[in-house]
N, C-alpha and C positions, 0 to 999 in steps of 0.2 A: 803431486808434489814428489820428490823423488825421495829415496832414504835414504839419509845422514847412516856413515862407517866411520874410524877414527883408522887411521894405516900410522903405525910406527915410521915414519920418514929414511927412513933406512932399505922399505922395503917397496924402490922403484918396482919394479913390473905387478906386485899388488898394485900399485897403487893407481899407476895405467891400466890396469885391467878392465878394475873396478867405475872406472870413473867410464869407458867406452859403454862397460855392461849399463854403466847411463847411474851411479852413486855418485852421492853429493860425498869426495873426502875429504878432510880433514886431518891432517899433519900431526904426528904427536910425538912430539922434539924429548926421546928415548923417554925417562917419563917426570921430566918437569913440567909439561904442565896434564899430566893427568890427575893430580888434584884437583883443574876446572872442570872437567869433566863431573858434575852435580845432575843434570839430565836424565833422563831416556829416551832425549828424539833421535841418541842418540840407537842404528842396532845391533849393532859390536863395536869393538873393538878389537883390532886386527897388529900383534907384536910380532917380534922374531924369537922371540922365547920368553918366559915363566919367568925369569930371570931378570927383567925390564924393569918388574917392580917392587920396588924398595921394601921393609914390611909398614913404613911409618906411615908413606905414601899411602896407605891402602888400605883396605880392609874389605869385611863382609857387602857396607852398604854404599861405597866408591871404590870403583866406577860402578852406579847399578844397571850394567847392561854390560851382555856376554861377554868375554872374551875369549880372542881366538886365537891359537896360538899356529901361527903359520907357518915351526918348523919342521921339515920334513908334507909341506904340500904345497900342489900348484898355484897357480893365484887363480884357475877355476875350480878347483877342491873351495879356496876358502867360498868361492863366493857362491853354490855350490849350500856350503856351509848356512854361510847366514841367511840362504833362501831359502834352505827346509826351517829354520827357525823364525824367519816369517812368515813359511806356510800356519807354524803353530799356533801365533800369536792369533792368525783372522779368526 
C-alpha cells in the first residue's frame, strides 16, 4: 500500500518528486480543503509556509497528521522528513 501525503498545490516540484518516489499525492488548495482532512490515512501535509493555515480552519486535532513547512527545503529533504517520521511509527 502506498503512503498518502497531502501537498499544497503550488509546490509542483515537491508533488512531482514525491510521486516519482512512489507516494500517493493529494493536493491542498491553500487552506480551502484542509478541514476535509480528518483521518490519519495521510502520513504528512506539506505546505509552503505555516501561514497557509487560517486560525479558524485548524486546531491541534485537525488535521491529525504532521505538517511539514517546505520553505527553505528541497523536495528530497521533505521526503527524508516524511520517511524519518514513518520509521518512528513502525
